[in-house]
Biopython code that builds the backbone (N, CA, C, O; Angstrom):
import numpy as np
from Bio.PDB.StructureBuilder import StructureBuilder

atoms = [
    (1, "UNK", "N", (0.848, -1.174, 0.000)),
    (1, "UNK", "CA", (0.000, 0.000, 0.000)),
    (1, "UNK", "C", (0.886, 1.227, 0.000)),
    (1, "UNK", "O", (1.984, 1.232, 0.557)),
    (2, "UNK", "N", (0.385, 2.252, -0.633)),
    (2, "UNK", "CA", (1.140, 3.493, -0.687)),
    (2, "UNK", "C", (0.165, 4.652, -0.567)),
    (2, "UNK", "O", (-0.954, 4.589, -1.075)),
    (3, "UNK", "N", (0.594, 5.706, 0.104)),
    (3, "UNK", "CA", (-0.297, 6.842, 0.279)),
    (3, "UNK", "C", (0.416, 8.080, 0.756)),
    (3, "UNK", "O", (1.641, 8.126, 0.866)),
    (4, "UNK", "N", (-0.385, 9.073, 1.034)),
    (4, "UNK", "CA", (0.094, 10.407, 1.350)),
    (4, "UNK", "C", (-0.009, 10.750, 2.835)),
    (4, "UNK", "O", (0.889, 11.385, 3.388)),
    (5, "UNK", "N", (-1.084, 10.338, 3.474)),
    (5, "UNK", "CA", (-1.401, 10.801, 4.828)),
    (5, "UNK", "C", (-0.897, 9.820, 5.877)),
    (5, "UNK", "O", (-1.358, 8.682, 5.954)),
    (6, "UNK", "N", (0.060, 10.281, 6.686)),
    (6, "UNK", "CA", (0.743, 9.396, 7.623)),
    (6, "UNK", "C", (-0.188, 8.781, 8.656)),
    (6, "UNK", "O", (-0.011, 7.618, 9.020)),
    (7, "UNK", "N", (-1.178, 9.532, 9.141)),
    (7, "UNK", "CA", (-2.089, 8.957, 10.134)),
    (7, "UNK", "C", (-2.904, 7.822, 9.514)),
    (7, "UNK", "O", (-3.134, 6.797, 10.155)),
    (8, "UNK", "N", (-3.338, 8.006, 8.274)),
    (8, "UNK", "CA", (-4.081, 6.966, 7.565)),
    (8, "UNK", "C", (-3.185, 5.739, 7.342)),
    (8, "UNK", "O", (-3.611, 4.602, 7.546)),
    (9, "UNK", "N", (-1.965, 5.984, 6.928)),
    (9, "UNK", "CA", (-1.036, 4.881, 6.686)),
    (9, "UNK", "C", (-0.702, 4.135, 7.978)),
    (9, "UNK", "O", (-0.570, 2.911, 7.981)),
    (10, "UNK", "N", (-0.568, 4.884, 9.073)),
    (10, "UNK", "CA", (-0.314, 4.249, 10.364)),
    (10, "UNK", "C", (-1.447, 3.316, 10.765)),
    (10, "UNK", "O", (-1.209, 2.221, 11.276)),
    (11, "UNK", "N", (-2.677, 3.754, 10.533)),
    (11, "UNK", "CA", (-3.839, 2.911, 10.848)),
    (11, "UNK", "C", (-3.849, 1.669, 9.963)),
    (11, "UNK", "O", (-4.152, 0.575, 10.439)),
    (12, "UNK", "N", (-3.523, 1.822, 8.692)),
    (12, "UNK", "CA", (-3.480, 0.668, 7.784)),
    (12, "UNK", "C", (-2.381, -0.310, 8.183)),
    (12, "UNK", "O", (-2.573, -1.524, 8.121)),
    (13, "UNK", "N", (-1.236, 0.214, 8.591)),
    (13, "UNK", "CA", (-0.145, -0.648, 9.044)),
    (13, "UNK", "C", (-0.575, -1.425, 10.292)),
    (13, "UNK", "O", (-0.295, -2.617, 10.417)),
    (14, "UNK", "N", (-1.245, -0.746, 11.196)),
    (14, "UNK", "CA", (-1.717, -1.420, 12.414)),
    (14, "UNK", "C", (-2.752, -2.492, 12.070)),
    (14, "UNK", "O", (-2.724, -3.582, 12.642)),
    (15, "UNK", "N", (-3.657, -2.198, 11.150)),
    (15, "UNK", "CA", (-4.704, -3.155, 10.765)),
    (15, "UNK", "C", (-4.144, -4.370, 10.028)),
    (15, "UNK", "O", (-4.612, -5.489, 10.237)),
    (16, "UNK", "N", (-3.149, -4.160, 9.172)),
    (16, "UNK", "CA", (-2.614, -5.255, 8.355)),
    (16, "UNK", "C", (-1.447, -5.987, 9.013)),
    (16, "UNK", "O", (-1.172, -7.143, 8.692)),
    (17, "UNK", "N", (-0.765, -5.311, 9.932)),
    (17, "UNK", "CA", (0.445, -5.879, 10.511)),
    (17, "UNK", "C", (1.670, -5.685, 9.631)),
    (17, "UNK", "O", (2.746, -6.188, 9.954)),
    (18, "UNK", "N", (1.525, -4.959, 8.516)),
    (18, "UNK", "CA", (2.651, -4.681, 7.636)),
    (18, "UNK", "C", (3.449, -3.516, 8.204)),
    (18, "UNK", "O", (2.872, -2.610, 8.806)),
    (19, "UNK", "N", (4.765, -3.526, 8.023)),
    (19, "UNK", "CA", (5.578, -2.400, 8.503)),
    (19, "UNK", "C", (5.297, -1.125, 7.698)),
    (19, "UNK", "O", (5.029, -1.175, 6.498)),
    (20, "UNK", "N", (5.364, 0.011, 8.388)),
    (20, "UNK", "CA", (5.178, 1.324, 7.781)),
    (20, "UNK", "C", (6.540, 1.962, 7.556)),
    (20, "UNK", "O", (7.352, 2.059, 8.476)),
    (21, "UNK", "N", (6.781, 2.395, 6.325)),
    (21, "UNK", "CA", (8.021, 3.086, 5.981)),
    (21, "UNK", "C", (7.687, 4.518, 5.612)),
    (21, "UNK", "O", (6.869, 4.766, 4.726)),
    (22, "UNK", "N", (8.325, 5.463, 6.297)),
    (22, "UNK", "CA", (8.127, 6.889, 6.039)),
    (22, "UNK", "C", (9.494, 7.543, 5.893)),
    (22, "UNK", "O", (10.526, 6.875, 5.962)),
    (23, "UNK", "N", (9.489, 8.833, 5.695)),
    (23, "UNK", "CA", (10.743, 9.569, 5.628)),
    (23, "UNK", "C", (11.535, 9.493, 6.921)),
    (23, "UNK", "O", (12.746, 9.714, 6.920)),
    (24, "UNK", "N", (10.865, 9.184, 8.022)),
    (24, "UNK", "CA", (11.552, 9.078, 9.314)),
    (24, "UNK", "C", (12.150, 7.698, 9.555)),
    (24, "UNK", "O", (12.904, 7.508, 10.510)),
    (25, "UNK", "N", (11.822, 6.737, 8.704)),
    (25, "UNK", "CA", (12.393, 5.396, 8.844)),
    (25, "UNK", "C", (13.848, 5.451, 8.400)),
    (25, "UNK", "O", (14.131, 5.852, 7.271)),
    (26, "UNK", "N", (14.774, 5.056, 9.268)),
    (26, "UNK", "CA", (16.189, 5.095, 8.885)),
    (26, "UNK", "C", (16.451, 4.277, 7.612)),
    (26, "UNK", "O", (15.820, 3.242, 7.396)),
    (27, "UNK", "N", (17.366, 4.737, 6.789)),
    (27, "UNK", "CA", (17.653, 4.093, 5.503)),
    (27, "UNK", "C", (18.019, 2.619, 5.670)),
    (27, "UNK", "O", (17.576, 1.789, 4.876)),
    (28, "UNK", "N", (18.807, 2.279, 6.672)),
    (28, "UNK", "CA", (19.180, 0.875, 6.876)),
    (28, "UNK", "C", (17.957, 0.017, 7.189)),
    (28, "UNK", "O", (17.869, -1.124, 6.735)),
    (29, "UNK", "N", (17.019, 0.552, 7.955)),
    (29, "UNK", "CA", (15.788, -0.176, 8.264)),
    (29, "UNK", "C", (14.941, -0.339, 7.005)),
    (29, "UNK", "O", (14.363, -1.403, 6.781)),
    (30, "UNK", "N", (14.864, 0.695, 6.192)),
    (30, "UNK", "CA", (14.126, 0.592, 4.924)),
    (30, "UNK", "C", (14.703, -0.523, 4.071)),
    (30, "UNK", "O", (13.976, -1.376, 3.561)),
    (31, "UNK", "N", (16.022, -0.504, 3.924)),
    (31, "UNK", "CA", (16.674, -1.525, 3.090)),
    (31, "UNK", "C", (16.438, -2.921, 3.651)),
    (31, "UNK", "O", (16.230, -3.866, 2.891)),
    (32, "UNK", "N", (16.468, -3.058, 4.971)),
    (32, "UNK", "CA", (16.216, -4.362, 5.596)),
    (32, "UNK", "C", (14.801, -4.844, 5.270)),
    (32, "UNK", "O", (14.598, -6.013, 4.944)),
    (33, "UNK", "N", (13.820, -3.933, 5.361)),
    (33, "UNK", "CA", (12.434, -4.303, 5.074)),
    (33, "UNK", "C", (12.216, -4.575, 3.588)),
    (33, "UNK", "O", (11.498, -5.510, 3.233)),
    (34, "UNK", "N", (12.819, -3.779, 2.727)),
    (34, "UNK", "CA", (12.710, -4.036, 1.288)),
    (34, "UNK", "C", (13.288, -5.415, 0.959)),
    (34, "UNK", "O", (12.699, -6.175, 0.191)),
    (35, "UNK", "N", (14.442, -5.728, 1.548)),
    (35, "UNK", "CA", (15.058, -7.037, 1.302)),
    (35, "UNK", "C", (14.169, -8.155, 1.835)),
    (35, "UNK", "O", (14.025, -9.196, 1.194)),
    (36, "UNK", "N", (13.577, -7.945, 3.001)),
    (36, "UNK", "CA", (12.652, -8.942, 3.541)),
    (36, "UNK", "C", (11.459, -9.159, 2.627)),
    (36, "UNK", "O", (10.993, -10.287, 2.467)),
    (37, "UNK", "N", (10.967, -8.092, 2.030)),
    (37, "UNK", "CA", (9.859, -8.212, 1.079)),
    (37, "UNK", "C", (10.309, -8.996, -0.156)),
    (37, "UNK", "O", (9.589, -9.874, -0.631)),
    (38, "UNK", "N", (11.494, -8.682, -0.672)),
    (38, "UNK", "CA", (12.012, -9.400, -1.839)),
    (38, "UNK", "C", (12.175, -10.887, -1.553)),
    (38, "UNK", "O", (11.937, -11.724, -2.424)),
    (39, "UNK", "N", (12.587, -11.216, -0.312)),
    (39, "UNK", "CA", (12.816, -12.608, 0.082)),
    (39, "UNK", "C", (11.545, -13.282, 0.588)),
    (39, "UNK", "O", (11.558, -14.457, 0.954)),
    (40, "UNK", "N", (10.452, -12.531, 0.605)),
    (40, "UNK", "CA", (9.130, -13.029, 1.029)),
    (40, "UNK", "C", (9.042, -13.359, 2.520)),
    (40, "UNK", "O", (8.174, -14.126, 2.937)),
    (41, "UNK", "N", (9.937, -12.783, 3.319)),
    (41, "UNK", "CA", (9.816, -12.927, 4.768)),
    (41, "UNK", "C", (8.973, -11.800, 5.351)),
    (41, "UNK", "O", (8.477, -11.911, 6.472)),
    (42, "UNK", "N", (8.810, -10.730, 4.603)),
    (42, "UNK", "CA", (7.916, -9.622, 4.947)),
    (42, "UNK", "C", (6.800, -9.663, 3.900)),
    (42, "UNK", "O", (7.059, -9.411, 2.723)),
    (43, "UNK", "N", (5.555, -9.979, 4.309)),
    (43, "UNK", "CA", (4.494, -10.208, 3.324)),
    (43, "UNK", "C", (3.954, -8.964, 2.629)),
    (43, "UNK", "O", (3.361, -9.072, 1.556)),
    (44, "UNK", "N", (4.145, -7.802, 3.209)),
    (44, "UNK", "CA", (3.639, -6.578, 2.605)),
    (44, "UNK", "C", (4.242, -5.369, 3.276)),
    (44, "UNK", "O", (4.810, -5.466, 4.364)),
    (45, "UNK", "N", (4.117, -4.224, 2.621)),
    (45, "UNK", "CA", (4.651, -2.969, 3.143)),
    (45, "UNK", "C", (3.598, -1.882, 3.007)),
    (45, "UNK", "O", (2.771, -1.908, 2.095)),
    (46, "UNK", "N", (3.640, -0.937, 3.919)),
    (46, "UNK", "CA", (2.833, 0.277, 3.832)),
    (46, "UNK", "C", (3.831, 1.412, 3.660)),
    (46, "UNK", "O", (4.670, 1.656, 4.527)),
    (47, "UNK", "N", (3.727, 2.107, 2.524)),
    (47, "UNK", "CA", (4.723, 3.110, 2.167)),
    (47, "UNK", "C", (4.129, 4.504, 2.104)),
    (47, "UNK", "O", (3.031, 4.703, 1.585)),
    (48, "UNK", "N", (4.859, 5.454, 2.634)),
    (48, "UNK", "CA", (4.517, 6.856, 2.407)),
    (48, "UNK", "C", (5.149, 7.238, 1.066)),
    (48, "UNK", "O", (5.465, 6.368, 0.255)),
    (49, "UNK", "N", (5.325, 8.501, 0.845)),
    (49, "UNK", "CA", (5.910, 8.956, -0.422)),
    (49, "UNK", "C", (7.333, 8.450, -0.643)),
    (49, "UNK", "O", (7.854, 8.568, -1.752)),
    (50, "UNK", "N", (7.981, 7.888, 0.388)),
    (50, "UNK", "CA", (9.315, 7.319, 0.184)),
    (50, "UNK", "C", (9.259, 6.188, -0.842)),
    (50, "UNK", "O", (10.275, 5.857, -1.454)),
    (51, "UNK", "N", (8.083, 5.595, -1.034)),
    (51, "UNK", "CA", (7.931, 4.527, -2.008)),
    (51, "UNK", "C", (7.913, 5.005, -3.445)),
    (51, "UNK", "O", (7.918, 4.190, -4.368)),
    (52, "UNK", "N", (7.892, 6.306, -3.649)),
    (52, "UNK", "CA", (7.877, 6.842, -5.012)),
    (52, "UNK", "C", (9.261, 6.872, -5.653)),
    (52, "UNK", "O", (9.373, 6.953, -6.876)),
    (53, "UNK", "N", (10.304, 6.808, -4.851)),
    (53, "UNK", "CA", (11.645, 7.058, -5.355)),
    (53, "UNK", "C", (12.619, 5.956, -4.965)),
    (53, "UNK", "O", (12.653, 5.519, -3.815)),
    (54, "UNK", "N", (13.401, 5.518, -5.925)),
    (54, "UNK", "CA", (14.541, 4.624, -5.695)),
    (54, "UNK", "C", (14.183, 3.377, -4.900)),
    (54, "UNK", "O", (14.913, 2.983, -3.990)),
    (55, "UNK", "N", (13.070, 2.763, -5.242)),
    (55, "UNK", "CA", (12.672, 1.513, -4.598)),
    (55, "UNK", "C", (12.613, 0.450, -5.676)),
    (55, "UNK", "O", (11.948, 0.629, -6.697)),
    (56, "UNK", "N", (13.311, -0.661, -5.452)),
    (56, "UNK", "CA", (13.310, -1.748, -6.424)),
    (56, "UNK", "C", (12.663, -2.973, -5.791)),
    (56, "UNK", "O", (13.286, -3.681, -5.001)),
    (57, "UNK", "N", (11.412, -3.210, -6.148)),
    (57, "UNK", "CA", (10.671, -4.374, -5.660)),
    (57, "UNK", "C", (10.096, -5.104, -6.877)),
    (57, "UNK", "O", (8.884, -5.088, -7.096)),
    (58, "UNK", "N", (10.956, -5.738, -7.662)),
    (58, "UNK", "CA", (10.534, -6.271, -8.960)),
    (58, "UNK", "C", (9.461, -7.350, -8.892)),
    (58, "UNK", "O", (8.733, -7.539, -9.866)),
    (59, "UNK", "N", (9.338, -8.056, -7.787)),
    (59, "UNK", "CA", (8.342, -9.119, -7.708)),
    (59, "UNK", "C", (7.016, -8.669, -7.117)),
    (59, "UNK", "O", (6.085, -9.468, -7.008)),
    (60, "UNK", "N", (6.917, -7.404, -6.734)),
    (60, "UNK", "CA", (5.640, -6.892, -6.219)),
    (60, "UNK", "C", (4.603, -7.006, -7.327)),
    (60, "UNK", "O", (4.849, -6.588, -8.458)),
    (61, "UNK", "N", (3.437, -7.574, -6.999)),
    (61, "UNK", "CA", (2.428, -7.745, -8.036)),
    (61, "UNK", "C", (1.107, -7.057, -7.718)),
    (61, "UNK", "O", (0.177, -7.113, -8.523)),
    (62, "UNK", "N", (1.006, -6.416, -6.570)),
    (62, "UNK", "CA", (-0.181, -5.636, -6.218)),
    (62, "UNK", "C", (0.278, -4.363, -5.519)),
    (62, "UNK", "O", (1.100, -4.403, -4.604)),
    (63, "UNK", "N", (-0.267, -3.236, -5.964)),
    (63, "UNK", "CA", (-0.030, -1.966, -5.285)),
    (63, "UNK", "C", (-1.378, -1.295, -5.102)),
    (63, "UNK", "O", (-2.127, -1.107, -6.061)),
    (64, "UNK", "N", (-1.676, -0.939, -3.871)),
    (64, "UNK", "CA", (-2.933, -0.257, -3.561)),
    (64, "UNK", "C", (-2.593, 1.158, -3.142)),
    (64, "UNK", "O", (-1.938, 1.377, -2.123)),
    (65, "UNK", "N", (-3.041, 2.113, -3.935)),
    (65, "UNK", "CA", (-2.842, 3.524, -3.615)),
    (65, "UNK", "C", (-4.041, 3.972, -2.789)),
    (65, "UNK", "O", (-5.170, 3.996, -3.279)),
    (66, "UNK", "N", (-3.787, 4.322, -1.543)),
    (66, "UNK", "CA", (-4.892, 4.686, -0.652)),
    (66, "UNK", "C", (-5.125, 6.186, -0.593)),
    (66, "UNK", "O", (-6.195, 6.636, -0.182)),
    (67, "UNK", "N", (-4.145, 6.947, -0.994)),
    (67, "UNK", "CA", (-4.331, 8.392, -1.094)),
    (67, "UNK", "C", (-3.250, 8.924, -2.011)),
    (67, "UNK", "O", (-2.080, 8.555, -1.911)),
    (68, "UNK", "N", (-3.664, 9.784, -2.888)),
    (68, "UNK", "CA", (-2.725, 10.379, -3.824)),
    (68, "UNK", "C", (-2.540, 11.845, -3.497)),
    (68, "UNK", "O", (-3.197, 12.394, -2.613)),
    (69, "UNK", "N", (-1.653, 12.452, -4.212)),
    (69, "UNK", "CA", (-1.416, 13.877, -4.010)),
    (69, "UNK", "C", (-2.280, 14.639, -4.999)),
    (69, "UNK", "O", (-1.789, 15.202, -5.977)),
    (70, "UNK", "N", (-3.553, 14.643, -4.726)),
    (70, "UNK", "CA", (-4.543, 15.306, -5.571)),
    (70, "UNK", "C", (-4.381, 14.863, -7.020)),
    (70, "UNK", "O", (-4.593, 13.688, -7.319)),
    (71, "UNK", "N", (-4.021, 15.744, -7.910)),
    (71, "UNK", "CA", (-3.996, 15.404, -9.321)),
    (71, "UNK", "C", (-2.632, 15.047, -9.854)),
    (71, "UNK", "O", (-2.408, 15.158, -11.059)),
    (72, "UNK", "N", (-1.710, 14.624, -9.015)),
    (72, "UNK", "CA", (-0.344, 14.396, -9.465)),
    (72, "UNK", "C", (-0.243, 13.178, -10.381)),
    (72, "UNK", "O", (-0.192, 12.032, -9.932)),
    (73, "UNK", "N", (-0.216, 13.469, -11.667)),
    (73, "UNK", "CA", (-0.084, 12.388, -12.651)),
    (73, "UNK", "C", (1.306, 11.763, -12.574)),
    (73, "UNK", "O", (1.465, 10.551, -12.716)),
    (74, "UNK", "N", (2.307, 12.609, -12.347)),
    (74, "UNK", "CA", (3.673, 12.114, -12.268)),
    (74, "UNK", "C", (3.835, 11.139, -11.103)),
    (74, "UNK", "O", (4.465, 10.091, -11.244)),
    (75, "UNK", "N", (3.268, 11.488, -9.966)),
    (75, "UNK", "CA", (3.383, 10.623, -8.803)),
    (75, "UNK", "C", (2.700, 9.277, -9.062)),
    (75, "UNK", "O", (3.237, 8.228, -8.709)),
    (76, "UNK", "N", (1.531, 9.312, -9.673)),
    (76, "UNK", "CA", (0.841, 8.052, -9.953)),
    (76, "UNK", "C", (1.627, 7.229, -10.968)),
    (76, "UNK", "O", (1.697, 6.006, -10.846)),
    (77, "UNK", "N", (2.211, 7.875, -11.960)),
    (77, "UNK", "CA", (3.029, 7.156, -12.937)),
    (77, "UNK", "C", (4.238, 6.505, -12.260)),
    (77, "UNK", "O", (4.608, 5.381, -12.600)),
    (78, "UNK", "N", (4.855, 7.208, -11.302)),
    (78, "UNK", "CA", (5.977, 6.630, -10.557)),
    (78, "UNK", "C", (5.514, 5.400, -9.784)),
    (78, "UNK", "O", (6.204, 4.381, -9.747)),
    (79, "UNK", "N", (4.353, 5.506, -9.174)),
    (79, "UNK", "CA", (3.822, 4.384, -8.398)),
    (79, "UNK", "C", (3.492, 3.202, -9.309)),
    (79, "UNK", "O", (3.773, 2.053, -8.965)),
    (80, "UNK", "N", (2.904, 3.480, -10.455)),
    (80, "UNK", "CA", (2.620, 2.410, -11.411)),
    (80, "UNK", "C", (3.911, 1.727, -11.842)),
    (80, "UNK", "O", (3.963, 0.503, -11.965)),
    (81, "UNK", "N", (4.941, 2.515, -12.068)),
    (81, "UNK", "CA", (6.222, 1.958, -12.491)),
    (81, "UNK", "C", (6.840, 1.028, -11.471)),
    (81, "UNK", "O", (7.638, 0.160, -11.823)),
    (82, "UNK", "N", (6.484, 1.199, -10.223)),
    (82, "UNK", "CA", (7.016, 0.331, -9.165)),
    (82, "UNK", "C", (6.487, -1.094, -9.286)),
    (82, "UNK", "O", (7.177, -2.042, -8.909)),
    (83, "UNK", "N", (5.287, -1.255, -9.801)),
    (83, "UNK", "CA", (4.651, -2.571, -9.755)),
    (83, "UNK", "C", (4.381, -3.190, -11.123)),
    (83, "UNK", "O", (4.278, -4.412, -11.230)),
    (84, "UNK", "N", (4.264, -2.389, -12.154)),
    (84, "UNK", "CA", (3.825, -2.931, -13.440)),
    (84, "UNK", "C", (4.957, -3.457, -14.322)),
    (84, "UNK", "O", (4.788, -3.597, -15.533)),
    (85, "UNK", "N", (6.070, -3.739, -13.739)),
    (85, "UNK", "CA", (7.172, -4.326, -14.498)),
    (85, "UNK", "C", (6.849, -5.793, -14.801)),
    (85, "UNK", "O", (6.096, -6.435, -14.068)),
    (86, "UNK", "N", (7.423, -6.312, -15.881)),
    (86, "UNK", "CA", (7.245, -7.709, -16.232)),
    (86, "UNK", "C", (7.826, -8.587, -15.123)),
    (86, "UNK", "O", (8.946, -8.359, -14.667)),
    (87, "UNK", "N", (7.072, -9.571, -14.700)),
    (87, "UNK", "CA", (7.514, -10.482, -13.646)),
    (87, "UNK", "C", (8.240, -11.674, -14.264)),
    (87, "UNK", "O", (7.897, -12.121, -15.358)),
    (88, "UNK", "N", (9.231, -12.174, -13.564)),
    (88, "UNK", "CA", (10.036, -13.288, -14.070)),
    (88, "UNK", "C", (9.177, -14.490, -14.441)),
    (88, "UNK", "O", (9.446, -15.173, -15.429)),
    (89, "UNK", "N", (8.153, -14.741, -13.654)),
    (89, "UNK", "CA", (7.325, -15.927, -13.879)),
    (89, "UNK", "C", (6.087, -15.631, -14.737)),
    (89, "UNK", "O", (5.214, -16.488, -14.874)),
    (90, "UNK", "N", (6.007, -14.441, -15.305)),
    (90, "UNK", "CA", (4.902, -14.110, -16.202)),
    (90, "UNK", "C", (3.650, -13.585, -15.525)),
    (90, "UNK", "O", (2.678, -13.248, -16.201)),
    (91, "UNK", "N", (3.655, -13.508, -14.177)),
    (91, "UNK", "CA", (2.479, -12.968, -13.477)),
    (91, "UNK", "C", (2.199, -11.548, -13.916)),
    (91, "UNK", "O", (3.108, -10.797, -14.272)),
    (92, "UNK", "N", (0.925, -11.191, -13.883)),
    (92, "UNK", "CA", (0.518, -9.811, -14.175)),
    (92, "UNK", "C", (0.362, -9.059, -12.865)),
    (92, "UNK", "O", (-0.099, -9.615, -11.868)),
    (93, "UNK", "N", (0.742, -7.812, -12.876)),
    (93, "UNK", "CA", (0.615, -6.971, -11.687)),
    (93, "UNK", "C", (-0.703, -6.221, -11.730)),
    (93, "UNK", "O", (-1.286, -6.019, -12.796)),
    (94, "UNK", "N", (-1.162, -5.816, -10.564)),
    (94, "UNK", "CA", (-2.404, -5.051, -10.429)),
    (94, "UNK", "C", (-2.124, -3.788, -9.624)),
    (94, "UNK", "O", (-1.388, -3.805, -8.637)),
    (95, "UNK", "N", (-2.728, -2.697, -10.070)),
    (95, "UNK", "CA", (-2.637, -1.411, -9.385)),
    (95, "UNK", "C", (-4.053, -0.962, -9.088)),
    (95, "UNK", "O", (-4.878, -0.838, -9.993)),
    (96, "UNK", "N", (-4.330, -0.719, -7.818)),
    (96, "UNK", "CA", (-5.651, -0.250, -7.398)),
    (96, "UNK", "C", (-5.491, 1.116, -6.760)),
    (96, "UNK", "O", (-4.503, 1.377, -6.073)),
    (97, "UNK", "N", (-6.443, 1.971, -6.982)),
    (97, "UNK", "CA", (-6.450, 3.250, -6.288)),
    (97, "UNK", "C", (-7.824, 3.429, -5.661)),
    (97, "UNK", "O", (-8.845, 3.282, -6.333)),
    (98, "UNK", "N", (-7.846, 3.743, -4.387)),
    (98, "UNK", "CA", (-9.103, 3.937, -3.670)),
    (98, "UNK", "C", (-9.508, 5.401, -3.777)),
    (98, "UNK", "O", (-8.706, 6.301, -3.524)),
    (99, "UNK", "N", (-10.751, 5.625, -4.153)),
    (99, "UNK", "CA", (-11.269, 6.975, -4.356)),
    (99, "UNK", "C", (-12.592, 7.096, -3.616)),
    (99, "UNK", "O", (-13.474, 6.251, -3.767)),
    (100, "UNK", "N", (-12.728, 8.133, -2.827)),
    (100, "UNK", "CA", (-13.975, 8.384, -2.093)),
    (100, "UNK", "C", (-15.013, 8.990, -3.027)),
    (100, "UNK", "O", (-14.737, 9.945, -3.753)),
    (101, "UNK", "N", (-16.203, 8.421, -2.994)),
    (101, "UNK", "CA", (-17.299, 8.925, -3.824)),
    (101, "UNK", "C", (-17.713, 10.331, -3.405)),
    (101, "UNK", "O", (-17.629, 10.708, -2.236)),
    (102, "UNK", "N", (-18.159, 11.085, -4.393)),
    (102, "UNK", "CA", (-18.693, 12.435, -4.182)),
    (102, "UNK", "C", (-17.698, 13.364, -3.478)),
    (102, "UNK", "O", (-18.066, 14.176, -2.629)),
    (103, "UNK", "N", (-16.426, 13.213, -3.859)),
    (103, "UNK", "CA", (-15.388, 14.128, -3.360)),
    (103, "UNK", "C", (-14.603, 14.645, -4.561)),
    (103, "UNK", "O", (-14.740, 14.133, -5.672)),
    (104, "UNK", "N", (-13.793, 15.649, -4.329)),
    (104, "UNK", "CA", (-12.962, 16.181, -5.412)),
    (104, "UNK", "C", (-11.985, 15.129, -5.927)),
    (104, "UNK", "O", (-11.498, 15.240, -7.052)),
    (105, "UNK", "N", (-11.694, 14.116, -5.123)),
    (105, "UNK", "CA", (-10.756, 13.078, -5.547)),
    (105, "UNK", "C", (-11.287, 12.309, -6.756)),
    (105, "UNK", "O", (-10.494, 11.777, -7.533)),
    (106, "UNK", "N", (-12.604, 12.238, -6.933)),
    (106, "UNK", "CA", (-13.154, 11.583, -8.120)),
    (106, "UNK", "C", (-12.662, 12.264, -9.392)),
    (106, "UNK", "O", (-12.232, 11.596, -10.333)),
    (107, "UNK", "N", (-12.724, 13.588, -9.419)),
    (107, "UNK", "CA", (-12.262, 14.324, -10.594)),
    (107, "UNK", "C", (-10.758, 14.157, -10.801)),
    (107, "UNK", "O", (-10.301, 13.943, -11.923)),
    (108, "UNK", "N", (-9.995, 14.257, -9.718)),
    (108, "UNK", "CA", (-8.550, 14.092, -9.827)),
    (108, "UNK", "C", (-8.221, 12.701, -10.370)),
    (108, "UNK", "O", (-7.362, 12.562, -11.241)),
    (109, "UNK", "N", (-8.893, 11.684, -9.865)),
    (109, "UNK", "CA", (-8.627, 10.312, -10.311)),
    (109, "UNK", "C", (-8.979, 10.142, -11.784)),
    (109, "UNK", "O", (-8.257, 9.473, -12.524)),
    (110, "UNK", "N", (-10.067, 10.735, -12.205)),
    (110, "UNK", "CA", (-10.469, 10.654, -13.614)),
    (110, "UNK", "C", (-9.410, 11.293, -14.518)),
    (110, "UNK", "O", (-9.066, 10.741, -15.563)),
    (111, "UNK", "N", (-8.900, 12.447, -14.114)),
    (111, "UNK", "CA", (-7.867, 13.133, -14.907)),
    (111, "UNK", "C", (-6.569, 12.329, -14.937)),
    (111, "UNK", "O", (-5.914, 12.247, -15.976)),
    (112, "UNK", "N", (-6.194, 11.734, -13.797)),
    (112, "UNK", "CA", (-4.987, 10.901, -13.774)),
    (112, "UNK", "C", (-5.170, 9.701, -14.696)),
    (112, "UNK", "O", (-4.258, 9.341, -15.440)),
    (113, "UNK", "N", (-6.348, 9.081, -14.647)),
    (113, "UNK", "CA", (-6.608, 7.908, -15.477)),
    (113, "UNK", "C", (-6.560, 8.269, -16.963)),
    (113, "UNK", "O", (-5.983, 7.530, -17.761)),
    (114, "UNK", "N", (-7.151, 9.381, -17.331)),
    (114, "UNK", "CA", (-7.131, 9.825, -18.723)),
    (114, "UNK", "C", (-5.687, 10.049, -19.185)),
    (114, "UNK", "O", (-5.302, 9.597, -20.264)),
    (115, "UNK", "N", (-4.899, 10.740, -18.377)),
    (115, "UNK", "CA", (-3.503, 10.989, -18.713)),
    (115, "UNK", "C", (-2.748, 9.679, -18.899)),
    (115, "UNK", "O", (-2.020, 9.515, -19.878)),
    (116, "UNK", "N", (-2.917, 8.748, -17.964)),
    (116, "UNK", "CA", (-2.174, 7.496, -18.038)),
    (116, "UNK", "C", (-2.638, 6.635, -19.206)),
    (116, "UNK", "O", (-1.832, 5.916, -19.797)),
    (117, "UNK", "N", (-3.912, 6.694, -19.547)),
    (117, "UNK", "CA", (-4.411, 5.990, -20.720)),
    (117, "UNK", "C", (-3.739, 6.550, -21.969)),
    (117, "UNK", "O", (-3.351, 5.795, -22.860)),
    (118, "UNK", "N", (-3.603, 7.865, -22.032)),
    (118, "UNK", "CA", (-2.909, 8.489, -23.160)),
    (118, "UNK", "C", (-1.435, 8.089, -23.228)),
    (118, "UNK", "O", (-0.827, 8.132, -24.297)),
    (119, "UNK", "N", (-0.859, 7.699, -22.078)),
    (119, "UNK", "CA", (0.536, 7.275, -22.025)),
    (119, "UNK", "C", (0.700, 5.785, -22.349)),
    (119, "UNK", "O", (1.820, 5.277, -22.396)),
    (120, "UNK", "N", (-0.427, 5.084, -22.573)),
    (120, "UNK", "CA", (-0.358, 3.681, -22.969)),
    (120, "UNK", "C", (-0.774, 2.674, -21.917)),
    (120, "UNK", "O", (-0.783, 1.472, -22.181)),
    (121, "UNK", "N", (-1.124, 3.150, -20.716)),
    (121, "UNK", "CA", (-1.608, 2.218, -19.692)),
    (121, "UNK", "C", (-3.058, 1.854, -20.014)),
    (121, "UNK", "O", (-3.794, 2.644, -20.607)),
    (122, "UNK", "N", (-3.451, 0.648, -19.613)),
    (122, "UNK", "CA", (-4.842, 0.251, -19.836)),
    (122, "UNK", "C", (-5.537, 0.035, -18.509)),
    (122, "UNK", "O", (-4.914, -0.290, -17.499)),
    (123, "UNK", "N", (-6.849, 0.224, -18.539)),
    (123, "UNK", "CA", (-7.672, 0.075, -17.336)),
    (123, "UNK", "C", (-8.763, -0.935, -17.599)),
    (123, "UNK", "O", (-9.574, -1.213, -16.716)),
]
sb = StructureBuilder()
sb.init_structure("model")
sb.init_model(0)
sb.init_chain("A")
sb.init_seg("    ")
for serial, (resi, resn, name, xyz) in enumerate(atoms, 1):
    if name == "N":
        sb.init_residue(resn, " ", resi, " ")
    sb.init_atom(name, np.array(xyz, "f"), 0.0, 1.0, " ", f" {name:<3s}", serial, name[0])
structure = sb.get_structure()
């Protein structure tokens, strides 16, 4: 899971039992958790915006975006790039984004989806 709001991410980490990685997580701890995820000893991660940059998790096959930065198409494209890489065993990856009904996030999500469709992603 990846998102913007630390309190929301903290609650999700508590509910799932997955470790939460934020900008305050020491780099060595981040690397330890990323390696654990790669080795399948850590079943999942909850990431703040630190997950947008310099993270290599090639076998990740599901990414759930729980909050985005409003209309940031670039940020969503970075997040998609984290998970939609070809998997060694041919598995397909899935990217989900949660959007609250009847909020401004609906419009932002629609614009991000349109942009990404124009970039060649399919929905």
